[in-house]
N, C-alpha and C positions, 0 to 999 in steps of 0.2 A: 388629743388634748394634752396640754403641756404639764398641768399639775392639778391635783386635787388635794386639798387639805382636810384634816379631820377636825370636828368640833371638840372642844375640851369636854371632859366628863361633866363638869358643872353645867355647861351649856346644854348638853344632851339631857341632863336631869331636868333642867328647866323646861326644855321643849316638850317633854313628856306630859307636862301638866297644862299646856296652853295651846290654843289654836294657832295656825300659821300666821295670821295677822298680828296676834299678840306677841309671838316669838320675835317678829321683826321689831316690835316696840320695846322689847326688853334686851335679850342677849345680843342680837345682831346690831340693833340701833345704838348700843352702848360703845361701839368701836369709835376710834378716832383716826382719821386719815393723817398720816405723817407726811406732810408736804415737803418737798425738796426740789431743787433745780433738776429739770429733766436731763439736761446734758450741758456741758460747757461749750458746745458747738455754737458758732455765731448764728444769730437769728432766733435763739431760744431764750434770750435774757429774761423775757417777761413770763415765760411759761414754767409752771410748777407741776410736778407729777406726784401721784400717790396711788394707793389701791385700798380696796375694802373687800370684805368677805361676805358672800351671800350663800344661802342654801342652794345646792344643786337643784333640788326639787322643792318649790314653795308649797306643794301639797303634802309633802312628807319631810318637813325640816328636821325632824327628830331622828332621821336615819343616819346622822353623823357625817354626811357627805356635803362638802362645801366647795365653792369655786371662788377664784379671785377675779375681781373686776378692776381694770386699770383705768385711771382717770387723770385729768389734767385741769388746770385752771389758770386764768389771768385775773389779776385783781387791779382795781384802779390805783393809779400812782399815789393818790391821796390816801388810799387805804379805806375810804368810805364808800361803801356800795349801797345804792338805793334798792337793788334787787339782785337776784341770782338767776342766771339763764343757763339751762341745760341745752346742749346742741347735739345734733346728729347729722352726718353727711349723706346718709342714705345707703343704698346698696340693693337689698338689705345685706348687711355684713361689712359695710365700710368701717374701717378703724377711724375713731373720731378725736384722738388726743391732739392732733395738730390743728383742728378746726378753730379753736379760739384765737390762733395767730391771725386769721383772716380779719378779725374785727379790730385789730390794733390800728387799722386804717380808718375805722369808724369811731372817732373819739367820743361821740355822744353815748354810744353803747359801752365801749371799753372803759370809759372813765366814770361811768355811773353804775356799772354792774360787775359782779363777779361772773365771768363766763366760763363754763365748764365743758370740757370735752370728755367723751366716754368711749372707750373701746368696749362695746356691749358684749355680753356673754358670747363666746364663740370666736372672737376675732381679735386681731392686734396683739397687744401685750396681755390681754385677759386670757383665761383658759380657752384653749382653741378647739373648735370643731375642725374636722379634717375629711378630705376625700382621698387621702393617701397619695396626693399629687396627680390623681387622674382627672382629666378635663376633656369632655367629649366635644365641646362646642366648635372647635376649629378642625376637627378630624376629617370631615368630609363635606362636600358641597351640598347644601340644602336645596339648591335649585335642580340638582340631578334627581329626577323622580323615577329613575329606572328601578326595577325590582331589586337588583343587587345592591344599589346604593341606598335604597330605603332600608334594607336589612342592616347596612352599616350604620345608618343614621339613627334608627330607632333601637337597634341593638346597642349602640353607644349610650343612648339615654337610659336604657335598662341597666347597663353596667355602671353608669354614673350613680344611679340610686343605690345599687348594691355596694359600690365602693364607699360612698358617703356614709351609709348607715353602718356598714361593717367597721370602718376605720374610726368613726366617732364613737361607736359603742353606746353604752348607756347614756352618756352625757348628751349625745346628739338628740335624744328624744325630748330633752328639756331645753333645747335651743329653739325657742319660739317666742312670739310676741307677748303672750300672757306672762311667761316667766320673766322676760326682760323688763316689762313695765313694773313689775314688783321689785326687781333690782333697782330700778330708777327711783322708786318711791322710798326704798330703804336708804339709798344714797341721800335723798332729801332729809330723812330723819337723822342720819349720821352727821350731817352738816348742821343740825339743829335749826333747820329752816321750817317755819310753818307752811310756807308756800314757795314754789319756784315757778319760773316761766319756762317756756319751751320754744326752741327755734330748730326746726328740722326740715331737711330738703329731701325731695323725692320719696324714697322709702321711709325717710324720717318724718314725712307727713303721715304715713300709715302708723308709725310708732307713736307719734304725737297724738293722733286722733284716738288711738286705743289707750294711751296713757290717760287721756282726759276721760275716757269712758270708764276705766277702772277706778280712777282717783280724781273725780271732777272737783272735789273740794280743796285739793292740795296743789292744783295748778292755777296759777294766776293768769298770765297772758300767754296765748298760744299762737305762734306764727308757723304756718304750714306753707312751704315754698316749693313750687313745682310738684303739684299734687298728684299722687296716685288716686285712683277711684277707690278710696279707703272704705267706702260703704259696701263694697262688693268683695269678691274673692281675689286672691293673687292671680288666678288663672285669667280672670276678666281683665285685671290690670295689665298683664303682659300681652294679652290678645290685642289690646289697643295700640301697642307699641309700633307695629309695622306701618300703620296708617300715618302716625305722627312723624315717623322717620322719613317716609316718602315725601310728605309735605315739606318738611324742612329742607330736604335734599334738593327738591325741584324748585321751590320758591326762593330759597335763600342761597344755598351753596352753589349750585350750578351757574346761576346768573352772575354771582360774584366772581367765580373763577373765569368765566367768559369775559367779564369786564376788564380783567387783567391778563388777557391772552399774551401780551408782550412780556409778561413775567413767567407764565407757566406753559404757554404753548399748547394748551389743550383744546382750543377752539374759541371762536369769536362769538358764538351764541351758546345759550344753555343747552340746546339740542346737540350741537357739535361736541360740546364737552361730554354730554351723556353718552353719545355714540363712541367717543374716544375711550371713555371708561368701559363700555361694553366690549369694544374690540380688545382692549387690554385684558379684561377679565377672561374673554374667550381664549386669548393667547396663553394666559396662565394655566388654563385647563390642560393645554397640550404641553407646556413647558414652564414650570414655576421659575420665578426669578430669585436669585440669591443676593441679598443686600450686602454692603461692605461689612456689616457686623456679623454676618453669617446667617441672618434670618432668612428662611425660605418663605417667599410670598406665594401663597396659593390664592385661588379665587375667593375662598371664604375669608381668608385673612384680609384681603383687599377690602371686602365688604365691611368687615369689622373695623378696620382702620378708619374708613369713611364714616361709619356709624358713630364711633366714639368722637370723631372730629366734629360732628354736628352739634355736640352738647354746648359748645361755647364758640362765639364768633372769634375769640382770641386763638382758637385752634384751627381756623379755616386756612390760614397761610401755611402752617406746617403740614396740614393734611393735603392741601393742593400740591405742595412741593413733593411730598412723598408719592402721590399718585403720578405726578410728572416724572419722577425718577423711575418708577416702575414702568410707566408707558414709554420711557426712552426719549422724552422730549427735553429733558434737562440733564446736566451732569452732576447734580447735587448728590452728596453722599450723606444719606440720613438713615436712621435706624427705625424699624417698626416698633410699635408698643408691644409690651410683653403681656402674657395672660395674667389673669387675676392671681394673687397669692393664694395658696391653698386654703388658708384659714378663712379668706373671704368667700371662696367657693363653698367650703364646708358649711359656713354659717348661712350663706345665701340659700343653698339648697335645703338646709334643715328648716329655715324659717318658712320658705315658700311651701314646702311639702307638709310640714307639721301644722301650720296655722289653719289652713282652710282645705276642705275636701276638693279632690280633683274629679271632674266629670269626664267620662269617656275612657278610651283605651287606645291601643296602638292603631286599630283600624280607623277610629275617628280622628286620631292625630294625623294619620296619613292623608285623609280626606281634607281636613282643615288646612294642613300644611300646603298641600298642592293648590288649593284655592287661594291661599294667602300669597304664595309665590307668584301666582299669575297676576294678582292685583298690585302687590307691593314688592317689586323685584329686589330692592336693596337688601331688606332683612326679613322678607315675608315668611321664610321657613325657619326663623331663628327659635321659635317655640321654647322659650326659656323655662317654662314650668313643665315641659314634657316629661322629665324623669319622675315627676310626681305620680304618673300613671303606674309606676312600679314601686311606689314607696309604701312601706309598712307604717302607716300613719298611726300615731298614738290617739287615744280617746280624748281629744281636745275639742271643746266647744267654745271657741273664741267669741266673746261678745261683739256684737255688731255696732259700730259707732253710729249714733244718731244725734249727738249734741245735747240730749236731754240732761239737765243739771249743770251744763258747762256755761260759764258766765259769758264768754266770748271767744272767738277765734278769728284770726286774720289769715286768709288764704291768698297767696301771691302766685300769679300764673301768667306766663307768656302765651301768646296766641298760637305760636307754631313750635311749641315744645316738642322735641323729637322723641322723648322717652315716656312722658306722661302727658298725652295730648289734652287740649283744652276741653273737649267734650266730656271726657271722664271726670276732670276736675269740676266742671260745672254740675255734673250729676251728683258728685260728692257734696258740693256746696249746697245744693237743693235739699239733700238728705241730712244735713248736719245743722241742727237748730242753733241760731245765734251766731252763725259764721258770716263774715263779710269777705267779699272777694275783691282783690286789687288786681285788675286785668292790665297787663302790659301790652300795649298796642304795637304792631309792626315789630315784633320781637320774637325770637325763637330760641333764646338761650334756656338751658335746663339748669336752674339755679340763678336767681336774680338778686336777692338782697345781699349786699356786701361786695358785689362785683361790678360797681361802676355806674349804677343808675341812681342818681341823686334823688329823683322824685320818689322812687321806691324807698330809698334810704330814709327820707324824711317821714314818710307815712309809717313805716315799720318802727322807727325809733320813737316817734310820737306815741305809738301804741305800747311798745315794750318798756320804754323808760318813763314817759310821762303818764301812761295809763289812759290815753285818749282812744276810745273805741270809735271807729268811723261810724257815723249814723246810718250809712248806706254803702252799697258797693261803689267802688271808685275805679279810676283808670289812670294810667301813667303812660307817657310816650316811651317807646323803646330807645335803645342806644344804637346809633348808626354803625354799620359794619365798618371796621377800620381798613384803610388801604394797606397793602403789603408794606411791612416795615414800620407801621404806625401803632401796632398793638402794644399795649403796656404789659400784657401778660395776665393770665388768670391767677388771682391771689390764692385760690385753693390749690392749683397746680404747684405754685411756688412753695406753699407750705408742705406739700407732699414731697417735693424735691429736697427741702431742708431735712425732712425726716429720713429720707434715703441716705443723704450724706452723713447724717448722724448715726446711721446703722440701725435705725428702727425697722 
């Protein structure tokens, strides 16, 4: 954790007399965010940054321990906002301060709303959770189910839990969704807003559904894009991932690469491309490849590269080029993506393992992992919540979202989402009263609104800006896969690249 500030004596004295909710309405809510330009780097001209203070533990705010939450905003050029929209990029643990930049290309939203980005507790420029730099996920091949490798695989998960909890210390126990949504509603109060709206992607759908569950009267419009099965546990959410990834890989990615065999040289049919991938993966088992930037490509890194490339059609070309480079079919000099920043890993593991109980143990993990690898070879053994089997979980009973008391919610979902599959989103939709689902046909991107689908943009902005709640579930066509060289790029990736160049 980067820093913890202490409350003033006056604030502590006040907090001794009132309940946690009332504290937020007095001492903490009386703050004022000092907005300033985030940086003088090009591309950030419309983005302002600030921060506010929240209790480290909302159940004991009088203990004198606080944290800092970093935030950002864009405001309409006219200065007149019809609404305020809180945003979240997912993860859980993704830093969110650059996300408002994405919507500058959506003038109906950006010119009618103050759009806020938030580095939620644990990540980004807010006080950080940490795993001490330890990351087990790429250490060994999850397909290798030999006893020796299983010891490495699950021993690594156990170490991951120990590193994250030891290194994050006391703060790590309070990095969870319940504490975070209380931070968010405090931010609403600090801004002097009676209500705000929500726009969250992926794990941001989980956060938004829980925000609505804890504070149904202070959320106005709620957009949940690329939905987790937020009515269930995190373990269930991530158990769904291998099937979604395999569907996107086989139905969208492999045929697309085959269509452009003249560019990538990986095969003229989807099956030929898959076999080329399998041969390359087997060769990496014997002899890893070192890329020009020094990255050592192992079989598990190859899988991870492909998996992350499935999120957006705008990533297909770069992913195929990288696979072709590793396979030796092209001379392109590219670099592999890096692992998560430590604060993202620390926040993600804390949220996943603190929020909901984990069922099972190492023995059941081994059985389920072996079965999943056999069915979904790409990332079947990835078991993201596995370290939770060794987690010393705090006594947290997170409320289960059901939509009761929530006026409306709009769920946006592609049919071949690789990370949060359609079936789980449909179950969440069925269990969340008042929700409407906008299904995007013939589409597999993870993250839809704001990324080039005008039909989706019109429906979402009619809801967020004009307040029009769809009377029933709707659908939109997907956006066709671009040919090599025709992609305009993913706005979210561009925003993150700006942040890296600015030293964030």
